[in-house]
C-alpha positions in Angstrom: 0.0 0.0 0.0 1.3 3.5 -0.8 2.1 6.2 1.7 -1.1 8.0 0.7 -3.2 4.9 1.2 -1.5 4.3 4.6 -2.2 7.8 5.7 -5.8 7.7 4.4 -6.4 4.3 6.2 -5.1 5.7 9.5 -7.0 8.9 9.2 -10.3 7.5 8.0 -10.6 4.3 10.0 -9.2 5.7 13.3 -9.8 9.4 13.2 -13.3 10.3 14.5 -12.8 13.8 13.0 -12.8 12.1 9.5 -16.4 11.0 9.8 -17.8 13.7 7.6 -15.3 12.6 4.9 -16.4 9.0 5.2 -20.0 10.1 4.9 -19.3 11.6 1.5 -17.9 8.3 0.3 -20.8 6.3 1.8 -23.1 8.5 -0.3 -21.4 7.1 -3.4 -21.9 3.4 -2.3 -18.6 2.9 -0.5 -18.4 0.3 2.3 -16.0 0.3 5.3 -13.5 -2.0 3.6 -13.2 0.4 0.6 -11.2 2.8 2.7 -8.3 0.4 2.8 -8.2 0.2 -1.0 -6.2 2.5 -3.3 -8.1 5.4 -4.7 -7.4 5.6 -8.5 -8.4 8.6 -10.6 -9.7 8.1 -14.1 -9.3 11.4 -16.0 -11.8 11.0 -18.8 -11.4 13.2 -21.8 -14.6 11.9 -23.5 -16.7 14.5 -25.3 -18.8 14.8 -28.4 -16.9 18.0 -29.4 -14.6 16.1 -31.7 -14.2 12.6 -33.2 -10.8 12.4 -31.5 -12.6 12.2 -28.1 -16.1 10.8 -29.0 -14.9 7.2 -28.6 -13.3 7.5 -25.2 -16.3 6.6 -22.9 -16.0 2.9 -23.7 -12.3 3.1 -22.6 -13.2 4.9 -19.4 -15.8 2.3 -18.6 -13.3 -0.5 -19.3 -10.8 1.2 -17.0 -13.3 1.6 -14.2 -14.3 -2.1 -14.4 -10.7 -3.3 -14.4 -9.7 -1.0 -11.5 -12.5 -2.5 -9.4 -11.6 -6.0 -10.4 -8.0 -5.3 -9.3 -9.1 -4.3 -5.8 -9.0 -0.5 -6.1 -11.6 2.3 -6.1 -12.0 4.2 -9.4 -12.8 7.9 -9.1 -13.9 9.5 -12.4 -13.4 13.1 -13.3 -13.5 15.0 -16.6 -11.0 17.0 -18.6 -11.9 19.3 -21.5 -10.7 19.3 -25.0 -10.5 21.7 -28.0 -10.5 20.2 -31.5 -7.7 21.7 -33.4 -9.1 20.5 -36.7 -12.5 22.2 -36.0 -11.0 25.4 -34.6 -8.3 25.7 -37.3 -8.4 29.1 -39.0 -10.8 30.6 -36.6 -10.6 32.6 -33.4 -11.3 29.3 -31.5 -7.8 28.1 -32.5 -6.4 30.5 -29.9 -7.8 28.3 -27.2 -6.0 25.1 -28.3 -2.7 25.6 -26.6 -4.5 27.2 -23.6 -6.4 23.9 -23.2 -3.1 22.1 -22.7 -2.6 24.1 -19.5 -6.3 23.7 -18.5 -6.1 19.9 -18.8 -2.8 19.8 -16.8 -4.4 21.9 -14.1 -7.5 19.6 -14.1 -5.4 16.5 -13.5 -3.2 18.1 -10.9 -6.1 19.7 -9.1 -8.3 16.6 -8.9 -5.5 14.2 -8.0 -4.2 16.6 -5.3 -7.5 17.8 -4.1 -9.0 14.3 -3.7 -5.7 12.8 -2.5 -5.7 10.0 -5.1 -3.2 7.2 -4.9 -2.9 6.9 -8.7 -4.3 8.2 -11.9 -5.1 6.8 -15.4 -5.5 9.6 -18.0 -7.5 8.9 -21.1 -7.2 11.4 -24.0 -7.4 11.7 -27.8 -7.0 15.2 -29.3 -3.7 16.9 -29.6 -3.5 18.9 -26.3 -5.0 16.0 -24.3 -1.7 14.3 -24.6 0.9 16.9 -23.2 -1.7 18.4 -20.9 -2.4 15.0 -19.3 1.3 14.1 -19.0 2.1 17.5 -17.4 -0.7 17.0 -14.9 0.5 13.5 -14.1 4.1 14.7 -13.6 3.0 17.6 -11.4 0.9 15.3 -9.2 3.6 12.6 -9.2 1.4 9.7 -8.0 1.6 6.4 -9.9 0.1 7.1 -13.3 -0.4 5.7 -16.8 -1.5 7.3 -20.1 -4.2 5.6 -22.2 -4.4 7.0 -25.8 -7.9 6.9 -27.2 -6.6 5.6 -30.5 -6.2 6.8 -34.1 -8.8 7.1 -36.8 -9.2 4.8 -39.8 -8.7 6.5 -43.2 -11.5 7.8 -45.3 -11.7 6.7 -48.9 -12.6 8.4 -52.2 -11.8 7.3 -55.7 -9.4 4.7 -54.5 -7.4 7.0 -52.3 -7.0 7.1 -48.5 -8.1 10.4 -47.0 -7.4 12.2 -43.7 -8.0 15.6 -42.2 -5.1 17.2 -44.1 -6.7 16.0 -47.4 -9.5 18.5 -46.8 -7.1 21.5 -46.1 -5.1 20.7 -49.2 -8.3 20.3 -51.2 -9.2 23.9 -50.3 -6.0 25.1 -52.1 -6.6 22.8 -55.1 -10.2 23.9 -55.5 -9.3 27.6 -55.2 -6.6 27.1 -57.9 -9.1 25.5 -60.2 -7.4 22.1 -60.0 -10.3 20.3 -58.4 -14.0 20.1 -59.3 -16.7 21.2 -56.8 -18.0 17.6 -56.7 -14.7 16.1 -55.7 -14.1 18.9 -53.2 -17.5 18.2 -51.5 -16.9 14.4 -51.5 -13.5 14.7 -49.9 -15.0 17.0 -47.2 -17.7 14.4 -46.4 -15.5 11.3 -46.5 -12.2 12.3 -45.0 -13.2 11.6 -41.4 -15.1 8.2 -41.3 -15.6 7.9 -37.5 -14.0 8.3 -34.1 -10.3 8.5 -33.4 -7.5 11.1 -33.7 -6.2 12.4 -37.0 -4.6 9.5 -38.8 -1.1 10.5 -39.9 2.0 11.1 -37.8 0.4 14.4 -36.8 0.5 15.8 -33.2 -1.8 13.3 -31.4 -0.1 10.2 -32.9 3.3 11.8 -32.4 2.7 12.4 -28.7 1.1 9.0 -28.2 4.1 7.3 -29.8 6.5 9.4 -27.7 4.6 8.5 -24.5 5.0 4.8 -25.3 8.8 5.4 -25.8 8.8 7.5 -22.6 7.6 4.5 -20.7 4.3 6.0 -19.5 2.1 4.0 -21.8 2.0 0.2 -22.5 3.8 -1.2 -25.5 1.7 -1.1 -28.7 -0.6 1.5 -27.1 0.1 4.4 -29.4 -1.1 3.2 -32.9 -4.3 1.3 -32.2 -7.5 2.4 -33.9 -10.2 3.7 -31.7 -13.0 1.8 -33.4 -11.3 -1.6 -33.2 -11.9 -3.9 -30.3 -8.3 -4.6 -29.1 -8.1 -1.1 -27.7 -10.7 -1.9 -25.0 -8.8 -4.9 -23.7 -5.6 -2.8 -23.9 -7.3 -0.2 -21.6 -8.2 -2.9 -19.1 -4.6 -4.1 -19.1 -3.4 -0.5 -18.5 -5.7 -0.2 -15.5 -4.3 -3.5 -14.0 -0.7 -2.3 -14.6 -1.5 1.0 -12.9 -2.9 -0.8 -9.8 0.4 -2.8 -9.5 2.4 0.4 -9.9 0.5 1.9 -7.0 1.4 -1.1 -4.9 5.0 -0.6 -5.8 4.8 3.2 -5.5 6.3 3.6 -9.0 5.8 7.3 -9.8 6.0 9.3 -13.1 9.2 11.1 -12.0 10.8 7.7 -11.4 10.2 7.0 -15.1 10.4 10.4 -16.9 14.2 11.1 -16.6 16.4 12.9 -19.1 17.3 9.5 -20.6 13.6 8.6 -21.0 13.0 12.0 -22.7 15.9 11.2 -25.1 14.1 7.9 -25.9 10.9 9.7 -26.6 12.6 12.3 -28.8 14.5 9.5 -30.7 11.1 8.0 -31.6 9.7 11.4 -32.6 12.6 11.8 -35.0 12.5 8.2 -36.3 8.8 8.4 -37.1 8.9 11.9 -38.7 6.7 13.4 -35.9 5.1 16.8 -35.4 6.9 20.1 -34.8 4.5 20.5 -31.9 6.5 17.8 -30.1 9.3 20.3 -29.5 7.0 22.8 -27.7 5.3 20.0 -25.7 8.4 18.2 -24.6 9.9 21.4 -23.4 6.8 21.8 -21.2 6.8 18.1 -20.1 10.5 18.3 -19.1 9.6 21.5 -17.2 6.8 19.6 -15.3 9.2 16.7 -14.6 11.9 19.2 -13.4 14.3 17.6 -16.0 16.9 19.8 -17.6 16.0 20.0 -21.3 16.4 22.8 -23.8 15.5 23.5 -27.4 19.1 22.7 -28.4 18.7 19.1 -27.1 16.3 18.5 -30.0 19.0 19.5 -32.5 21.5 17.3 -30.6 19.1 14.3 -31.0 18.3 15.1 -34.6 21.9 14.7 -35.7 22.1 11.1 -34.5 18.6 9.7 -35.1 17.6 8.7 -38.7 14.1 8.9 -40.0 12.9 5.3 -40.4 9.1 5.6 -41.0 7.4 6.6 -44.2 4.4 8.4 -42.7 2.2 11.3 -43.5 2.3 14.2 -43.8 5.4 14.0 -46.0 5.3 10.2 -46.4 2.8 7.7 -47.7 1.3 5.8 -44.7 -0.9 6.4 -41.7 -0.7 5.3 -38.1 -2.9 2.3 -38.6 -0.4 1.1 -41.2 2.5 1.6 -38.7 0.5 -0.6 -36.2 0.1 -3.4 -38.7 3.9 -3.2 -39.5 4.9 -3.7 -35.9 4.0 -0.4 -34.2 6.3 1.7 -32.1 8.0 -1.4 -30.5 9.3 -2.4 -33.9 10.7 1.1 -34.3 12.2 1.1 -30.9 13.8 -2.4 -31.5 15.6 -1.0 -34.5 16.9 2.0 -32.5 17.8 -0.1 -29.5 19.8 -2.5 -31.7 21.8 0.4 -33.0 22.6 1.8 -29.6 20.2 4.8 -30.1 17.9 4.1 -27.1 18.6 3.8 -23.4 17.5 0.3 -22.8 17.9 0.5 -19.0 15.1 3.1 -18.5 12.3 2.0 -16.2 8.7 1.9 -17.6 5.3 1.8 -16.1 5.2 -1.9 -16.6 7.8 -2.4 -14.0 10.2 -3.6 -16.7 13.0 -1.7 -18.5 12.7 -0.6 -22.1 15.0 -3.5 -23.1 13.0 -6.0 -21.2 9.7 -4.8 -22.8 11.4 -5.1 -26.3 13.0 -8.5 -25.7 10.3 -10.5 -27.4 9.5 -8.0 -30.2 10.3 -9.8 -33.5 12.6 -8.4 -36.2 11.2 -6.1 -38.9 9.0 -8.0 -41.3 10.2 -8.2 -44.9 6.6 -7.8 -46.2 6.2 -4.2 -45.1 7.9 -0.9 -46.1 6.3 1.4 -43.5 9.4 1.0 -41.2 12.8 0.9 -42.7 15.8 -1.0 -41.3 18.3 1.1 -39.4 20.8 0.5 -42.2 18.4 1.8 -44.9 16.8 4.9 -43.4 14.6 7.3 -45.4 16.9 10.1 -44.1 20.2 9.7 -42.3 19.3 12.5 -39.8 16.1 13.6 -38.1 13.6 16.0 -39.6 12.9 18.6 -36.8 15.7 21.1 -37.1 16.4 24.0 -34.7 17.3 27.1 -36.8 18.8 30.3 -35.5 19.8 33.7 -36.9 19.0 37.3 -36.3 15.3 36.5 -36.9 15.2 33.8 -34.2 18.1 34.3 -31.7 16.2 32.0 -29.2 15.6 29.4 -32.0 12.8 28.2 -34.2 11.6 24.9 -35.5 11.6 23.7 -39.1 10.5 20.3 -40.6 13.2 19.8 -43.2 12.6 16.4 -44.7 10.5 15.7 -47.8 11.8 18.8 -49.5 14.0 18.8 -52.6 15.9 21.9 -51.5 15.2 23.3 -48.1 16.9 26.7 -48.9 15.2 29.8 -50.1 15.9 33.6 -50.2 13.0 35.7 -51.2 11.0 38.9 -50.6 9.0 39.1 -47.4 5.2 39.1 -47.7 4.1 40.4 -44.2 0.8 39.6 -42.4 -0.1 40.4 -38.9 -2.8 37.8 -38.7 -3.7 34.4 -40.3 -6.9 35.4 -42.0 -5.3 38.1 -44.2 -2.5 35.6 -45.2 -5.0 33.0 -46.2 -7.0 35.5 -48.2 -3.8 36.5 -50.1 -3.1 32.8 -50.9 -6.7 32.2 -52.0 -6.6 35.3 -54.2 -3.4 34.0 -55.9 -1.4 36.9 -54.7 1.5 34.7 -53.3 4.0 33.7 -56.0 6.8 31.1 -56.1 9.9 32.6 -54.4 8.0 34.6 -51.8 8.6 34.2 -48.1 5.4 34.7 -46.1 5.8 36.2 -42.6 2.8 35.5 -40.2 3.4 37.3 -36.9 1.8 38.4 -33.7 0.7 34.8 -33.4 3.0 33.6 -30.6 2.1 32.5 -27.1 1.5 36.1 -26.0 0.6 37.7 -29.3 -2.0 35.3 -30.6 -2.5 34.7 -27.8 -2.3 31.0 -27.6 0.1 30.4 -30.5 -2.5 29.2 -33.1 -1.6 26.6 -35.8 -1.3 27.7 -39.4 -2.6 24.6 -41.2 -5.1 26.5 -43.3 -2.4 28.7 -45.0 0.1 25.9 -45.4 -2.6 23.5 -46.7 -3.7 26.1 -49.2 -0.1 26.6 -50.4 0.4 22.9 -50.9 -3.0 22.6 -52.7 -1.9 25.3 -55.1 1.4 23.6 -55.8 3.5 26.1 -53.9 4.5 23.9 -50.9 8.2 23.8 -51.9 8.6 27.1 -53.6 7.1 29.5 -51.1 8.6 30.0 -47.6 6.5 30.6 -44.6 7.7 31.7 -41.2 5.7 32.4 -38.1 5.9 33.0 -34.4 2.8 30.7 -34.2 2.7 27.0 -34.6 2.0 24.4 -37.3 -0.3 21.5 -37.4 1.4 18.1 -37.2 -0.1 17.7 -40.7 1.9 20.6 -42.1 4.9 20.1 -44.4 6.7 22.4 -46.8 9.2 25.2 -46.6 7.8 26.3 -43.2 9.5 27.6 -40.0 7.5 28.1 -36.8 8.0 28.9 -33.1 10.1 31.9 -34.1 11.4 33.3 -30.8 11.4 35.9 -29.4 7.9 36.5 -30.8 6.7 39.7 -32.4 4.5 40.8 -29.5 7.6 40.6 -27.2 9.6 42.7 -29.6 11.4 40.0 -31.5 13.0 40.9 -34.8 10.1 39.3 -36.6 8.1 42.4 -35.6 10.6 44.6 -37.5 10.3 42.9 -40.9 9.0 45.1 -43.7 7.2 44.1 -46.9 9.8 43.2 -49.5 12.8 42.6 -47.2 15.0 39.7 -48.2 14.7 36.7 -45.9 16.8 33.5 -46.0 15.7 30.1 -44.8 18.6 27.7 -45.0 18.1 24.3 -43.3 21.5 23.2 -44.4 23.1 25.9 -42.3 20.3 25.9 -39.7 19.8 29.6 -40.5 16.9 32.0 -40.4 18.0 35.4 -41.4 16.5 38.8 -42.2 18.9 40.4 -44.7 18.8 43.9 -43.3 21.6 45.8 -41.7 22.0 46.3 -38.0 21.7 50.1 -38.2 18.4 49.8 -40.1 17.1 47.3 -37.6 18.0 49.6 -34.7 16.1 52.5 -36.4 13.1 50.3 -36.9 13.2 49.1 -33.3 13.2 52.7 -32.0 10.0 53.3 -34.0 8.3 50.0 -32.9 5.6 49.9 -30.3 4.1 46.8 -28.7 0.4 46.4 -29.7 -2.3 46.6 -27.1 -3.3 43.2 -25.7 -6.1 41.5 -27.7 -7.7 40.2 -24.6 -7.8 41.8 -21.2 -10.0 39.4 -19.2 -10.6 35.6 -19.0 -8.5 32.6 -19.9 -6.8 34.1 -23.0 -5.7 37.2 -21.1 -4.3 35.0 -18.3 -2.4 32.9 -20.8 -1.0 35.9 -22.6 0.2 37.4 -19.4 1.9 34.3 -18.0 3.1 32.4 -21.1 6.8 31.9 -21.4 8.6 32.0 -24.8 8.0 29.2 -27.3 11.7 28.4 -26.8 10.7 27.5 -23.2 7.6 25.5 -24.0 5.1 28.4 -23.6 4.6 27.1 -20.0 2.6 29.3 -17.6 4.6 28.5 -14.4 8.1 29.3 -15.8 8.5 32.2 -13.5 10.7 32.4 -10.3 8.2 32.3 -7.4 10.9 34.1 -5.2 10.9 37.1 -7.5 8.8 40.1 -6.3 
């Protein structure tokens, strides 16, 4: 029994003063013997807001049943979600990153306030993942993450579809390259049921990373939500968590610097989302592990891309699962000495022990490449620097014929005007679009720019137009794009000083993002620059804007020094 359970047992069974507390439990059907059992939270992200979360209730029900059968008491509470796919391109997208913090606060608050002995977090959409993990690490009671599962592909005219198909279809239709009938059919068919977006986008990237981190069960991260095995998997996760409570195996025993290196290795090997950089900076902060934006570049240089997955590749997460899943990827990395096999996992076994019985790569699949025949010899998420981003920025550099461009700046202070310019065919090959005042403070909430990038790709400009932003990109984005530019425009970063027509260089070979304007001219522009007024002065967006750290620090809200006045 854990220290919490021992304390609860003593206080509830022996302390007369605890009688009101016991009464509250009796009202929920508890019996005297229940007070000697572990109290296990089930953080349920189910909602009908989004298909990513609409299939989670069956998993929460399975977890509750398994926790009871294992001799513990389940305590269910809810966490919210914001659908990135539905909010994309609207004012609602500003709430997406905010929801990461709200979810983390929900988990920490309920676990701490109800003095739970352990917690099982169930989530689906993008911010459910890092938010849940951050809350687990803050609470630091035994915990496990259960991913709600990926979506199956839609189909039209013999082609697999996913959410990014729709955004790219917008660009194709506006450029006259697609009929209205095809556009409408793609819109209807792209999302066939429940589950998270199907490529190696943000949700599947984070679920894969959590499996490598040791906080989810093997094979957990690539199951489909609508298929039956995920329900039994959830029951097994609940049983494993109850055992972890008995052993008092806590998240911070598992999430070490070496474990984060394992997670980032899998992110690189699978071609994962740029958002993983932002989120793992925040996760490391919650775990109190030293980790900086430069650690991603250190890992990129030694980890090859092994998986041929969308958005820049051919396959979806369900195909990765059939090919052997994340354990098959990890087995390749471990065999090459690119994983820490001695890291502990929630199963009570080390990474190496979990992978011991995983078979070699199958010859009848080409989703996962052997380590000796990678798709790319180095990882795809590069950290660029230069006078435009002295704190760094993030570029996805694989899948491009030539990740170098110098061109005239086309400057936009919001996403909507940038998208309107693309749709009106005002952006030409060789241009470098600058989308600013979209960072953690400026957005606020650092919205994703999938609508503009999807439209560029749909118009055939994905490799010939550069786009830089202090906002974020969807995990479904690819192309000549650079995000998380820091410092952001709202904080007076150099991106705020760019003028229409200035020459900008994006050079992934040299890891460079440069505004080709002299220092004297930049100093003159800075003297004339004034910070804009806050876009929100009350409520959750105002609180986020006031407290958010730089993107280079994970945009966390508790990055301040509490000892400072």
